[in-house]
C-alpha positions as CSV (number, residue, x, y, z in Angstrom):
1,M,97.2,111.5,15.3
2,V,93.8,110.4,14.8
3,P,92.5,107.6,17.2
4,G,91.1,104.6,15.1
5,F,93.3,105.7,12.2
6,H,96.8,106.0,13.7
7,Y,96.3,104.3,16.9
8,I,93.9,102.4,18.8
9,A,92.8,104.4,21.9
10,I,92.6,103.1,25.4
11,E,91.1,105.1,28.2
12,K,93.4,106.5,30.7
13,D,92.0,104.4,33.5
14,L,91.9,101.3,31.1
15,G,88.2,101.0,31.5
16,N,87.9,99.9,28.0
17,L,90.8,97.5,27.9
18,T,88.7,94.2,27.8
19,E,86.6,95.6,25.0
20,V,89.6,97.0,23.0
21,T,91.6,93.6,23.4
22,M,88.4,91.9,22.1
23,W,88.1,94.1,19.3
24,V,91.8,93.8,18.2
25,R,91.4,89.9,18.5
26,D,88.3,89.9,16.1
27,H,89.6,92.5,13.6
28,P,93.1,91.6,12.6
29,A,92.8,93.3,9.1
30,E,91.9,96.6,10.5
31,V,94.4,96.3,13.3
32,Q,97.1,95.9,10.4
33,K,95.8,99.0,8.6
34,I,96.0,101.1,11.7
35,G,99.4,99.8,12.5
36,A,100.6,100.6,9.3
37,N,99.1,104.0,9.4
38,G,100.8,104.8,12.6
39,R,104.2,103.6,11.5
40,R,103.8,106.0,8.4
41,F,102.7,108.9,10.7
42,Y,106.0,108.4,12.7
43,R,108.2,108.1,9.5
44,E,106.9,111.3,8.1
45,H,106.2,113.4,11.2
46,L,108.4,112.2,14.1
47,S,111.3,110.3,13.0
48,E,114.7,112.0,12.7
49,H,114.3,112.0,9.0
50,G,110.9,113.3,9.0
51,L,111.7,116.0,11.5
52,A,114.9,116.9,9.4
53,E,112.7,117.3,6.2
54,K,110.3,119.5,8.1
55,V,113.1,121.8,9.5
56,K,114.6,121.9,6.1
57,L,111.3,123.2,4.6
58,W,110.9,125.8,7.4
59,L,114.3,127.1,6.8
60,D,113.9,127.1,2.9
61,T,110.6,128.9,3.3
62,M,112.2,131.5,5.8
63,A,115.1,132.1,3.4
64,G,112.7,132.8,0.7
65,Y,110.9,135.3,2.7
66,Q,114.1,136.9,3.6
67,A,115.3,137.1,0.1
68,R,112.0,138.6,-1.2
69,A,112.1,141.1,1.7
70,A,115.6,142.2,1.0
71,A,114.8,142.6,-2.8
72,S,111.7,144.5,-2.1
73,N,113.5,146.8,0.4
74,A,116.2,147.4,-2.1
75,T,113.8,148.6,-4.8
76,G,111.7,150.6,-2.3
77,T,108.6,148.6,-2.8
78,G,108.7,146.4,0.0
79,C,107.0,146.5,3.7
80,E,108.1,149.3,5.7
81,R,107.0,150.2,9.3
82,Q,104.2,152.4,9.2
83,A,100.9,153.2,11.1
84,S,98.0,151.5,10.0
85,K,94.6,152.1,11.2
86,G,95.7,153.4,14.6
87,E,98.2,150.5,15.1
88,P,101.6,152.1,15.2
89,S,103.4,148.9,15.2
90,A,101.7,147.4,12.1
91,F,103.6,146.7,8.8
92,G,102.1,148.0,5.6
93,C,103.2,147.2,2.2
94,R,102.9,149.1,-1.0
């Protein structure tokens, strides 16, 4: 989240609370935009639906990697564990 775009930042010690309160009072259109941006961020990234979509994307991506790795290994053209530049745990691909 970006301060001034998704939310209005207030210092931890509330040292700028008066200044921020006056700014909010004097800039209602900007406050509405910031609020809308914050709500959109929440819906897309933090809500149950947004998180579920991200998890689905990650799982689909991992399934794709798994399927490609299985197909590559079946044809012998995939990644096999082999030494690479002195790193015995590195993976090399042909």
